[in-house]
N, C-alpha and C positions, 0 to 999 in steps of 0.2 A: 876090343879090351880083352887082355891075357886072360886066363881063368886061373883061379888059385889051386895051387896043388892040394891032393889029399893030404899029404905031411901037414902042409901050412894050416888048412882048415883044422885038423886034429890038435895042431898046437894051439890055434886060437880057442878052442872050445876044451881045451884040457882043463879036467878037474880041479887042477889047482889054482887055474886063473877064474874058479866060480863064475862061468860066463853065463849061468843061467838066473832067473827070478827065483824067488824062495815060495815054497809051498806054504799054503796055511797050515800051522800046528793044530791038532785036533783040541788044544784046550783054549785056542784064541778068544772064541766066542765068548767063554766065562770071563777072560781078563777083561773083554770091553765091556761085558755086562756089570761088572765089578766097579768099572771106571764111570759109567754111566748112572750105577746106583748111587755113589758117592756124591757125584754131580748134583743127582736129584735131591739127596738128603741136603745138600747145603745151597738149594735153590739157584744152582749154576744152569746155565739154560743149554741146549741143545747145541748150538753153534760153538761154544767154547769147549766142552768135551769132544765133539766131533772133530774140531780142529786139530786136538791133542792129539787123538788116535789116529786122525788121518795122515798128519805129518810124520808122527814116528813111525807108522807103518809104510809110507811113502820112503822113507830115510831107509827103512829095512829091505825095500825092493821087493814086497810080497804083494803083488796084485790079488793072488786069491784071498789073503786076509782082507784086503779092502772091499771084496765083495761080501765077506761075512760081517763086516762092520756096517756096509750099506743096508744089508738086510736086518740088522738089528736097528739101526737108527730110522728105518722108514716101516717098521712092523707097525701094522693096523693103523697106517697113516693112508690118507687120501691120494689119488693120482696127483694132485695138485702139490700137497705136501711132500709126495714122493720126490717128485721134480725139483723141489728145493732143496732137500736133502741133497741130491746128487748134484746141483748145481753148486752146492757149498763145498762138497767134497772135492769137485773139480777145481774150485777157484783156489784152495787150499794147495790142492796139488800143483798148481801154476805158481802159486807163491813160494813153494819149496824150492823152487830154482835158484833163488835168489841163495840159499843156504846149500843145496846139495847139487847144485848143476843141473844141467838139461837132461842126461841120460834117464836116470830113474824117473824123473816125470814123464817121459815120454814113455817108457816102459809101464807104468803104472796107470797112467792117463788112457793109453789106448786099450788096454785091458779092461780098465774099469768101465768105459763106453761100451766095448764089445759084449760085456755081461749084464748090461742094464737090461731089466724089460723094456720091449719096443714101445709099449704105452708110455714108458718114461724117457727113453732115449730119443723118440720123435718129437717130444717137447723141448728138448735142451736147445739153448739159444745157439744161433749159427753166426751171430753177429760180433764183429771183435770191438773191443771199446777201448784198446790200449793203443791204436796206432797213432804215431805223433804227426802232427801237421805244423803248417806254419802258424795257424791259429791257436793251436793248444799246447805247444812247446814250452811256452812260459808258465803256464799253470802246470804243466808237469813237474818242471825243475820246483815250482813253488812247493807243490806238495810234498816233493821229496826233500826239501829243506826243511819244512814243518816237521815232519815226522822224523827226521834226523836230530833236529833241536829236541824234540819232546823226548825221544829216547836217551840223547847223550848228555844233554844239559847237566851240570855246567861246564861238562868237559867237551862238549860239541865241537868248537874252534881246535882245542890242543889236540884232539884225537884227529881232525881233519889234516892238520900240520904234519901229524905224526905219519899218518899214512902217507900223504904227499912227498914225504922225506924218503920212502921206501921206492915210490914211482910216482911222479907228477899226474898221471891220469888215472891212479888206482882209486882217490877218493870223488874224483870226477865222474868215474864209471859207478861206482857204488852208489854214489847219491843220485846220480840222474838216472841212470838205467836200471836199478833196482829200488831204491828206496822211492823215486819219482815215478818210474813208468811201471813197475810192477808191484811193489808191497803197499802203497797207497791205493786205496780204491778210486776209481775214476769218478768224478765229480757228474751228478747228474743223471748216471746212466740209468735205463729201466729195462735192462736185459740181464742175465746171468745172476751172480750173487755178490754181494759186499762182505767181506771178512771181518771188518772193522778193526780198532785201535787196540783193543785188548788181545784178540782172538789172534791178530797178526803176531803180537808179542809172543802168545802161546804158539803160535806157528814156529817162531824162531827158536824158542827154548826147545820144544820138540824135536826139530832137525838137527840142533846142535849137540843136544844131550845123547841122542840117538846114535850121533856120529861117533863120539869120543874122540879124546886128544884136543879140544878146543874149550877146556873151562874156562878161559878168560872171557870167551863171548857168550858163555852160557850166563856168566856173572851179569856182562853188559846187559843182556837181554832180560834176565830177572829184574835189574834195577828199572829198565825199560817199561816193564808191565806194572810196576809200582809209579813209576812217574807217570803213566795214564791217568792214575787216581788222583796225583797232585795235580796235573794240570788241566783235568777236567776233559781229556780226551776221549776216557773212556765213555763218554755219552754216545758214542758214535756206533756203541755196540748195543745189543738188545738186552743185556745184562741189567738188574736192578742195582741200585746203589749199595744195597748189602751183600749181594753176591760178588760184585765186583771189588768190595773192601776184600773180602774173604779171598778171592784170588790171589788179591796184592798181598795178603797176610803171609805171616812164617808159615801158618798151617795149609794156607792154599798152594804156596810155592812148593812145601814139601810134598802134599799131594801131587803136584804137577809132575816133579821129578820123578817121585815113586812109581807114578801111573806110567811114564815112558819108559821107565826100567823096566818093568813089567811084562810090556809090550816087546822091548828088546829081548828079554829073557825068553818068553814064548816064543817067538818068530826064531831066534837063534839057536832054540832047543839048548838053552844053557851056554852058548858058545860065545855070548857077547856081541857087539857090532860087528855088522859085516861089511859096514862102510869103508873103512880103511884098517882092517884087522892087524895087530903088529905080527902075528905069527906068519900070515900068508907069505908063501914063496911061489915065485914062477918057475 
């Protein structure tokens, strides 16, 4: 295979192309602490505020900030609890693929694992749980349909038809490869971490809000979060009913969006989302 020329390498790594991950800003710890403190004040569980913070940070492509977040979430925790924190953050990072695409999850998950203490990293799961087989493929599709219906009802069929009109395989891929195979938690697994229905909606809101330019999708998933309360699927999470209702309320929704904005503001140094900045030029 021929080698890339020095000029081509320089073009690929041009500063205008923003080829590198983003370093952790000096104030990111205080941002995460404020999010954690407000969550605790409203009896919101660690998985919910950690899912929000992880997803927004992944969207901003800042593995160094993820390391700061992990240190905060695992502070004063036993090794077992620290492993649980890492597993949850990894699972959120995987689910971010549905909204951010694969590359940023690769960047962040690789660096995140490499930065963990050996006592924690050595205990992380090595067993895949999402491989499709002839035995489980119907269950995967059914999980995807159930989550789709929960988030989008009563417009679930109308939305499916609208997507199919754009491309016949668009809703097929979204429903089965994303909602079924990735966003819904595999049934009955005993390894890794489950994110849950509420927290998955929080992941969706966090990624999309941090991206910018996708307001209609943010609205859809804010409603999706609220519908988890209406249809009872919130019970898959570890939240109490009181805290789940708060997350789905006007106040809770506002806190989620403002928290994401603070993470974006901090990591970007006030420049806004780096996912698809309108001013970026090659």
